[in-house]
C-alpha positions as CSV (number, residue, x, y, z in Angstrom):
1,M,25.2,136.9,-15.4
2,S,23.3,137.1,-12.2
3,V,24.6,138.4,-8.9
4,S,24.7,134.9,-7.4
5,E,26.6,133.5,-10.4
6,M,29.1,136.4,-10.1
7,S,29.5,135.7,-6.4
8,H,30.1,132.0,-7.1
9,V,32.8,132.8,-9.7
10,I,34.5,135.2,-7.3
11,D,34.4,132.5,-4.6
12,Q,35.9,130.0,-7.0
13,E,38.7,132.4,-8.0
14,E,39.5,133.1,-4.3
15,L,39.6,129.4,-3.6
16,A,41.9,128.8,-6.5
17,I,44.2,131.6,-5.3
18,A,44.2,130.2,-1.8
19,R,45.1,126.7,-3.1
20,A,47.9,128.1,-5.2
21,E,49.4,130.0,-2.3
22,R,49.1,126.9,-0.1
23,F,50.8,124.8,-2.7
24,E,53.6,127.4,-3.1
25,R,54.2,127.5,0.7
26,I,54.4,123.7,0.9
27,G,56.3,123.3,-2.3
28,K,58.9,125.8,-1.3
29,W,60.1,123.2,1.3
30,A,58.8,119.9,0.0
31,L,60.2,120.1,-3.5
32,P,63.8,120.7,-2.5
33,A,63.5,118.0,0.1
34,I,62.2,115.5,-2.5
35,V,65.0,116.4,-4.9
36,L,67.6,116.0,-2.1
37,I,66.3,112.6,-1.0
38,A,66.2,111.4,-4.7
39,V,69.9,112.5,-5.1
40,L,71.0,110.8,-1.9
41,V,69.2,107.6,-2.9
42,L,70.7,107.7,-6.4
43,W,74.2,108.4,-5.0
44,D,73.9,105.4,-2.6
45,R,72.6,103.1,-5.4
46,V,75.4,104.1,-7.8
47,V,78.0,103.3,-5.1
48,V,76.5,100.0,-4.3
49,W,75.7,98.8,-7.8
50,N,79.2,99.7,-9.1
51,G,81.1,98.5,-6.0
52,I,82.9,101.8,-5.7
53,P,85.5,101.7,-2.8
54,H,84.9,104.2,0.0
55,Y,88.3,105.8,-0.6
56,I,87.1,106.9,-4.0
57,L,83.5,107.7,-3.4
58,P,81.8,106.9,-0.1
59,G,78.1,106.4,0.2
60,P,75.9,109.0,2.0
61,G,75.5,106.6,4.9
62,L,79.2,106.3,5.5
63,V,79.6,110.1,5.2
64,L,76.9,110.6,7.9
65,Q,78.6,107.9,10.1
66,T,81.9,109.7,9.7
67,L,80.4,113.0,10.6
68,I,79.0,111.5,13.8
69,E,82.1,109.7,14.8
70,D,84.5,112.6,14.0
71,W,82.0,115.3,15.3
72,A,84.3,116.5,18.1
73,T,87.2,117.2,15.7
74,L,85.1,118.6,12.9
75,F,83.1,120.8,15.2
76,D,86.2,122.4,16.6
77,S,87.4,123.1,13.1
78,L,83.9,124.4,12.2
79,M,84.2,126.9,15.1
80,V,87.6,128.1,13.8
81,T,86.3,128.7,10.3
82,L,83.1,130.2,11.5
83,K,85.0,132.6,13.8
84,I,87.1,133.8,10.9
85,T,84.0,134.1,8.7
86,L,82.0,136.2,11.1
87,M,85.0,138.4,12.1
88,A,85.7,139.1,8.4
89,L,82.0,139.8,7.8
90,G,81.9,142.2,10.8
91,V,85.0,144.1,9.7
92,A,83.6,144.2,6.1
93,V,80.4,145.7,7.3
94,V,82.0,148.4,9.5
95,G,84.6,149.3,6.9
96,G,82.3,149.0,3.9
97,V,79.5,151.1,5.4
98,G,82.0,153.7,6.8
99,L,83.8,154.1,3.5
100,A,80.5,154.3,1.6
101,V,79.3,157.1,3.8
102,L,82.6,158.9,3.3
103,F,82.3,158.5,-0.4
104,T,78.9,160.1,-0.4
105,Q,80.1,163.0,1.7
106,S,83.2,163.7,-0.4
107,R,83.3,163.2,-4.2
108,F,87.0,163.8,-4.1
109,V,87.5,160.9,-1.7
110,E,85.4,158.6,-3.8
111,M,87.3,159.4,-7.0
112,S,90.6,158.9,-5.2
113,F,89.9,155.5,-3.5
114,Y,87.1,153.7,-5.2
115,P,89.2,152.5,-8.2
116,F,91.5,150.8,-5.7
117,A,88.6,149.0,-4.1
118,V,87.6,147.7,-7.5
119,I,91.2,146.5,-8.1
120,L,91.1,144.5,-4.8
121,Q,87.7,143.0,-5.8
122,V,88.8,141.9,-9.3
123,T,92.1,140.5,-8.2
124,P,91.7,136.8,-7.1
125,V,92.3,136.3,-3.4
126,V,94.3,133.1,-4.2
127,S,96.9,135.3,-5.9
128,I,97.1,137.8,-3.0
129,A,96.9,135.3,-0.1
130,P,100.5,134.0,-0.4
131,L,101.9,137.5,-0.1
132,I,99.6,138.2,2.9
133,F,101.0,135.1,4.6
134,I,104.5,136.2,3.9
135,Y,104.2,139.7,5.3
136,V,101.7,139.1,8.1
137,D,103.2,137.3,11.1
138,S,99.9,136.3,12.7
139,K,98.3,133.4,10.8
140,L,94.9,134.2,12.2
141,T,95.2,137.8,11.1
142,A,96.3,136.7,7.7
143,L,93.3,134.4,7.3
144,L,91.0,137.2,8.5
145,L,92.5,139.6,6.0
146,C,92.0,137.2,3.1
147,A,88.3,136.6,4.0
148,W,87.8,140.4,4.5
149,L,89.1,141.2,1.0
150,V,86.5,139.0,-0.5
151,A,83.5,140.2,1.6
152,F,84.4,143.9,1.7
153,F,83.5,145.1,-1.8
154,P,79.8,143.9,-2.0
155,I,79.1,145.9,1.2
156,L,80.9,149.0,-0.1
157,S,79.4,149.0,-3.6
158,N,75.8,148.2,-2.6
159,T,75.8,150.7,0.2
160,T,77.4,153.4,-2.0
161,L,74.7,152.7,-4.6
162,G,72.0,153.0,-2.0
163,L,73.2,156.2,-0.6
164,N,73.5,157.8,-4.0
165,S,70.0,156.5,-5.1
166,T,68.1,158.7,-2.7
167,D,65.3,160.6,-4.3
168,H,66.6,164.0,-5.4
169,N,63.2,165.7,-4.7
170,L,63.5,164.6,-1.1
171,R,67.0,165.8,-0.9
172,D,65.9,169.2,-2.2
173,L,63.1,169.2,0.3
174,Y,65.6,168.6,3.2
175,R,67.7,171.5,1.9
176,I,64.7,173.8,1.7
177,Y,63.9,173.1,5.4
178,G,67.5,173.8,6.3
179,A,68.5,170.2,7.3
180,T,72.2,169.7,7.9
181,R,74.3,167.2,6.0
182,W,74.2,164.9,9.1
183,Q,70.4,165.1,9.3
184,R,70.1,164.2,5.6
185,L,72.4,161.3,6.0
186,R,70.7,160.0,9.2
187,F,67.0,160.5,8.3
188,L,67.0,160.2,4.5
189,Q,70.0,158.5,2.9
190,L,70.7,155.7,5.4
191,P,67.1,154.5,5.5
192,A,66.9,154.6,1.7
193,A,70.2,152.7,1.5
194,L,69.1,149.9,3.9
195,P,67.7,147.5,1.3
196,Y,70.9,147.9,-0.8
197,F,73.1,147.3,2.2
198,L,71.1,144.2,3.2
199,G,71.4,142.9,-0.4
200,G,75.2,143.3,-0.2
201,L,75.2,141.7,3.3
202,R,73.6,138.5,1.9
203,I,76.3,138.3,-0.8
204,A,79.1,139.2,1.6
205,G,78.0,136.5,4.1
206,G,78.7,133.7,1.7
207,L,81.8,135.4,0.2
208,S,83.3,135.7,3.7
209,L,83.0,132.0,4.2
210,I,84.5,131.3,0.8
211,G,87.4,133.7,1.6
212,A,88.0,132.0,4.9
213,V,88.1,128.5,3.3
214,V,90.3,129.7,0.4
215,A,92.7,131.3,2.8
216,E,92.9,128.1,4.8
217,Y,93.7,126.2,1.6
218,V,96.4,128.6,0.7
219,A,97.9,128.4,4.2
220,G,97.8,124.6,4.0
221,T,99.8,122.9,6.7
222,G,101.6,126.1,7.4
223,G,98.4,127.7,8.7
224,I,96.8,127.5,12.1
225,G,95.9,123.9,11.2
226,S,92.4,123.6,12.6
227,G,89.9,125.0,10.1
228,L,87.6,122.9,8.0
229,A,89.7,123.5,4.9
230,F,92.7,122.1,6.7
231,R,90.7,119.0,7.7
232,I,89.8,118.5,4.0
233,L,93.5,118.7,3.1
234,E,94.5,116.4,5.9
235,A,91.8,113.9,4.9
236,G,93.0,114.0,1.3
237,Y,96.6,113.3,2.3
238,R,95.3,110.2,4.2
239,L,92.7,109.2,1.6
240,N,90.1,109.6,4.3
241,I,87.5,110.6,1.7
242,P,84.4,110.1,4.0
243,R,85.9,112.8,6.3
244,M,86.5,115.1,3.3
245,F,82.8,114.8,2.4
246,A,81.8,115.3,6.0
247,A,83.8,118.5,6.2
248,L,82.5,119.7,2.9
249,L,78.9,119.0,4.2
250,L,79.6,121.2,7.2
251,I,80.9,124.0,5.0
252,A,77.9,123.9,2.8
253,A,75.5,123.8,5.7
254,T,77.3,126.8,7.3
255,G,76.9,128.8,4.1
256,V,73.2,128.0,3.9
257,L,72.7,129.0,7.6
258,I,74.6,132.3,7.0
259,F,72.4,133.1,4.0
260,A,69.2,132.2,5.9
261,A,70.3,134.4,8.8
262,T,71.0,137.4,6.6
263,S,67.8,136.8,4.6
264,L,65.8,136.7,7.9
265,L,67.4,139.9,9.1
266,S,66.6,141.6,5.8
267,H,63.0,140.5,6.1
268,L,62.6,141.6,9.6
269,L,64.0,145.1,8.9
270,L,62.1,145.6,5.6
271,R,58.8,143.8,6.1
272,K,56.8,146.8,7.3
273,W,57.8,149.3,4.6
274,H,59.8,148.0,1.7
275,E,58.1,146.7,-1.4
276,S,60.3,143.6,-1.8
277,A,59.5,142.3,1.7
278,I,55.8,143.3,1.5
279,K,55.4,141.2,-1.6
280,K,56.8,138.1,0.2
281,E,54.1,138.4,2.7
282,G,51.4,138.8,0.1
């Protein structure tokens, strides 16, 4: 094969790669949008063709209309749920990272307390929440505690794994040069654990929202009475099914936004040095 033919083959391969990358970038957004539109159209047609009453299954148009008409009420409820979610996530980050650091600094502390963290994780929050609402006077604090219980363990376990996964050769190198325990933690272990922590953060973000919603369900009409889960319960009692769907849509959208925000944060922090983020750019 001549040089010109080889150059032509290489150009064709590069062109094919560029087309594939462009298709992937467009398809990443276009394909889910097409599927979503198709599902909405099918949903609407099923309701119309079968004459399903709106108090059993409302059409997507009615759900959107209800979301617009009841926006003031639903938005206030969204802010309450979002407040509990973000507060629980913040407390989970502080407590999870702090306890993970303590575990890595003291094997005795890890052996003493880690099993109890596992017990809290594997015990359904629905079974714990009624006790929390009995013994905690403040309903807001009770909701926050329920959401925290769900979001805490992913931060703790992932960060602990990351801190313990530091290269032993680098640890030995730090010891040879006389680095203190604090210096090893700050300059070696914490940077190495960052990808693990961010992975746990993405999981905990969604779980904190789930915990907040579940806690509001358990609280029911005895709770603070203004979160999205309470609006769903209230709408169910009144057979206002369009409002139930509208509130559910807000919960789902909130979960997607939390995941997108934590994923963006992970990309921004890792894009210049970690292999997972570098591959996304390639």
